[in-house]
C-alpha positions as MATLAB code, in Angstrom:
seq = 'XXXXXXXXXXXXXXXXXXXXXXXXXXXXXXXXXXXXXXXXXXXXXXXXXXXXXXXXXXXXXXXXXXXXXXXXXXXXXXXXXXXXXXXXXXXXXXXXXXXXXXXXXXXXXXXXXXXXXXXXXXXXXXXXXXXXXXXXXXXXXXXXXXXXXXXXXXXXXXXXXXXXXXXXXXXXXXXXXXXXXXXXXXXXXXXXXXXXXXXXXXXXXXXXXXXXXXXXXXXXXXXXXXXXXXXXXXXXXXXXXXXXXXXXXXXXXXXXXXXXXXXXXXXXXXXXXXXXXXXXX';
ca = [
     212.159  112.569   16.768;
     215.040  111.578   19.163;
     217.605  113.411   21.045;
     220.525  111.772   22.308;
     222.817  113.147   24.136;
     226.395  111.848   25.335;
     226.473  111.567   21.848;
     230.461  111.435   20.834;
     230.805  108.520   24.211;
     231.142  104.901   24.559;
     227.559  104.976   24.579;
     226.178  107.403   22.297;
     228.148  107.261   19.197;
     226.390  103.570   19.172;
     222.977  104.633   20.169;
     223.230  107.413   17.018;
     224.148  104.518   14.477;
     221.759  102.559   15.678;
     218.583  105.010   15.667;
     219.919  106.070   12.552;
     219.374  102.844   10.996;
     216.386  101.915   12.242;
     215.683  104.950   10.558;
     214.515  107.065   13.324;
     215.124  111.262   13.224;
     218.197  111.374   15.715;
     220.019  114.688   16.991;
     223.006  114.242   18.208;
     223.595  116.255   21.358;
     227.396  116.808   22.534;
     230.093  119.561   23.936;
     232.902  118.215   21.621;
     232.139  118.912   17.851;
     230.440  117.376   15.584;
     232.998  113.862   14.641;
     234.219  113.891   11.485;
     232.399  110.324   10.375;
     229.285  110.462   11.632;
     225.514  108.616   10.259;
     224.006  109.585    7.368;
     221.127  112.485    8.562;
     221.706  113.253   12.251;
     221.195  116.210   13.454;
     224.298  117.476   15.660;
     223.939  120.125   18.569;
     227.038  121.550   20.244;
     224.169  121.958   24.092;
     225.471  120.366   27.688;
     222.833  118.013   29.636;
     224.757  119.947   32.428;
     222.893  123.155   31.378;
     218.709  123.210   30.375;
     219.196  126.726   28.511;
     221.691  124.838   25.604;
     219.928  121.938   25.716;
     215.750  123.859   24.611;
     217.123  124.175   20.935;
     217.816  120.700   20.920;
     215.095  119.374   22.877;
     212.708  121.339   20.580;
     210.299  118.958   18.435;
     211.684  115.825   19.724;
     209.751  112.390   21.117;
     212.268  110.973   23.390;
     215.418  112.342   25.616;
     218.259  109.976   25.765;
     220.000  111.451   29.042;
     223.622  110.176   29.612;
     225.759  112.579   32.514;
     229.219  112.442   32.367;
     232.449  113.145   33.587;
     232.010  116.452   36.938;
     227.706  115.578   35.917;
     227.843  112.750   37.822;
     229.345  115.154   40.787;
     227.767  118.286   40.584;
     225.729  120.601   38.715;
     222.176  122.140   38.245;
     219.214  121.080   39.706;
     217.480  117.406   37.502;
     214.047  119.299   37.064;
     216.149  122.431   35.505;
     216.459  119.613   32.308;
     213.012  117.645   32.854;
     211.426  120.837   32.633;
     212.852  121.749   29.270;
     212.122  118.031   28.187;
     208.545  118.918   29.503;
     208.330  122.004   27.644;
     209.476  120.884   24.443;
     206.390  118.574   25.103;
     208.575  115.826   25.405;
     206.821  112.429   26.008;
     210.017  109.458   26.827;
     212.720  109.496   29.288;
     215.691  107.197   28.721;
     217.850  107.564   32.156;
     221.534  106.031   32.194;
     222.200  105.021   36.192;
     224.073  103.000   37.286;
     223.393   99.475   39.167;
     225.124  101.100   41.972;
     221.885  103.274   42.830;
     220.505  100.765   43.376;
     222.925   98.519   45.493;
     224.239  101.057   47.289;
     220.907  104.237   48.188;
     223.324  105.359   50.491;
     226.800  106.282   48.511;
     227.159  109.451   48.439;
     229.720  108.724   45.146;
     225.974  108.351   43.324;
     224.287  110.679   45.267;
     223.060  112.804   41.695;
     222.669  109.833   39.916;
     219.737  109.039   42.321;
     218.239  112.165   41.956;
     218.702  112.028   38.403;
     216.103  108.469   38.677;
     214.160  110.395   41.020;
     213.708  113.344   38.773;
     212.760  111.466   35.874;
     210.858  109.334   38.078;
     208.543  112.547   39.260;
     208.232  114.704   35.548;
     205.216  112.567   34.302;
     207.214  111.470   31.380;
     207.077  107.405   29.985;
     210.369  106.652   31.262;
     212.888  103.496   31.516;
     215.699  103.636   33.890;
     219.648  101.641   32.881;
     221.441  100.431   35.129;
     225.087   99.341   33.985;
     227.823   97.450   35.943;
     230.967   98.577   35.551;
     231.713   98.722   32.266;
     234.588   96.913   30.110;
     235.823  100.182   28.152;
     237.049  101.189   31.485;
     239.996   98.932   30.254;
     240.554  102.084   27.731;
     242.563  103.157   31.137;
     245.192  100.697   30.296;
     245.714  100.856   26.540;
     249.002  103.084   26.850;
     250.670  101.131   29.078;
     249.673   97.858   27.078;
     250.760   99.800   24.249;
     254.410  100.988   25.602;
     254.748   98.197   28.119;
     252.819   95.100   27.848;
     252.064   96.407   31.434;
     248.174   96.375   32.862;
     248.502   97.962   36.625;
     245.148   97.864   38.442;
     244.314   96.941   41.869;
     242.538   94.018   43.086;
     243.155   91.778   40.254;
     241.187   89.107   41.674;
     238.055   90.680   42.467;
     235.509   89.462   39.726;
     232.772   91.459   38.279;
     230.112   91.134   35.207;
     231.718   93.941   33.637;
     228.992   94.777   30.441;
     229.659   95.778   26.216;
     228.435   99.526   26.032;
     227.268   98.709   22.915;
     225.559   96.417   24.667;
     224.078   99.739   26.818;
     223.561  101.156   23.724;
     221.468   98.000   21.330;
     219.377   98.226   24.654;
     218.574  102.057   25.005;
     217.616  102.232   21.424;
     214.978   98.636   21.570;
     213.908  100.546   24.988;
     213.440  104.547   23.161;
     211.703  102.516   19.991;
     209.295  100.181   22.191;
     206.737  100.717   24.164;
     206.271   97.967   26.754;
     209.924   98.885   28.841;
     207.519  102.086   30.540;
     208.529  102.168   33.738;
     210.953   99.053   33.977;
     214.808   99.914   35.376;
     216.558   97.297   33.617;
     220.282   95.839   35.449;
     222.544   95.772   32.571;
     225.758   93.700   32.821;
     227.530   90.876   30.841;
     227.287   87.579   31.014;
     230.525   86.514   32.593;
     232.431   86.947   35.602;
     236.439   88.449   34.936;
     238.372   90.072   37.278;
     241.294   92.066   35.901;
     244.132   89.010   35.758;
     241.790   88.018   33.943;
     241.437   90.609   31.630;
     244.968   91.162   30.851;
     244.808   87.205   30.025;
     242.004   88.239   27.235;
     244.122   91.322   26.066;
     247.516   88.808   26.152;
     245.504   86.657   24.300;
     244.138   88.731   21.344;
     247.651   90.313   20.721;
     249.407   87.436   20.617;
     251.742   88.717   23.175;
     252.487   88.556   26.566;
     250.553   91.257   28.821;
     251.616   91.413   32.295;
     249.477   91.929   34.941;
     250.935   94.517   37.912;
     248.493   94.565   41.330;
     248.717   98.332   42.860;
     247.113   98.354   46.221;
     244.299  100.299   46.549;
     246.195  103.761   48.686;
     247.707  103.629   45.328;
     244.584  103.805   43.136;
     243.841  105.981   44.842;
     246.246  107.965   44.797;
     245.887  107.799   40.824;
     242.574  108.059   40.633;
     242.394  111.566   42.450;
     244.498  113.253   40.001;
     241.202  113.380   37.456;
     238.417  112.132   39.598;
     236.724  113.196   42.982;
     236.935  112.422   46.415;
     233.451  110.797   46.825;
     233.539  109.137   43.240;
     237.489  107.728   44.020;
     236.186  105.645   46.938;
     233.211  104.313   46.284;
     234.438  103.304   43.163;
     237.379  101.288   44.832;
     235.158   99.982   46.815;
     232.814   98.745   44.125;
     236.026   97.167   42.662;
     237.426   95.630   45.548;
     234.132   94.242   48.428;
     231.271   94.140   45.733;
     228.562   93.103   47.092;
     226.431   90.109   46.020;
     223.544   91.737   44.494;
     227.227   93.714   42.305;
     227.953   90.430   40.905;
     225.071   88.987   39.638;
     224.867   88.295   36.350;
     221.906   89.481   35.257;
     219.637   88.891   32.385;
     218.398   92.208   31.220;
     220.225   92.272   27.959;
     219.640   88.989   26.889;
     215.698   89.816   27.791;
     215.526   92.861   25.468;
     218.054   92.133   23.083;
     216.750   88.790   22.390;
     220.601   87.866   22.279;
     223.147   87.031   25.154;
     225.267   90.007   26.710;
     228.534   90.578   24.897;
     231.825   88.914   26.458;
     235.021   90.563   27.900;
     236.787   89.060   24.860;
     233.409   90.186   21.947;
     234.620   94.182   23.445;
     238.814   93.519   22.800;
     238.515   91.546   20.015;
     236.230   95.089   18.657;
     238.296   97.429   20.043;
     242.189   95.716   19.697;
     243.642   98.401   17.620;
     243.903  100.706   20.969;
     246.260   98.699   22.420;
     248.650   97.874   20.018;
];
């Protein structure tokens, strides 16, 4: 049995489906209610990955645990050791953690200190582990959905700074493979898309897919900061804007790891758009 946290999110939802299709017994953990449509044979559990006590029933009998932190859990919460201790008590043999590329590229960044704490705890847990370090998610473009639907306009900073954004479905596919194979123990995989693409180019991809022009309006860093600060902690805002605006060479490097694990190329941004176009119509 495999326990999957973040089971209703962009990565977890797909991971649950992939594991169920492969015949795995899955416990899907989320703070949200069970979705109306879900894979057959999946047991759903209301619990919070940031509350180890609530997780214990969902861990009982599982051999593997997939950890994905969401929202405020990326910035604060109880010690990672609380969750890892609960996993040990439950007899968990394998842990797969979704961290971030920034954990490696900017090891002093305060914005990703929490993820580095989880990485250290996973490594020290005595369990077999694999760490996934994705770059920026293609699904961050959902933040533009309303303005595209209502104004056919995208507002974003750093219009011509390109990064190799990764399709969350590829993260899920890598996780599903890692959870079902032995050869990935002790590895850390950097997950990116197959191409560098800027926000302005993402707007062009949406224009082409919609068959209608989407205008790109470049925000100043200050305006972007003010907008993001309404729903993100200050350290996360600053760290995110640093990566988006002044990426390090390592953050613009296209990683081969998705293809190495899946034996197929990583999905391009245009492929993500094609699957999610209804959100922008």
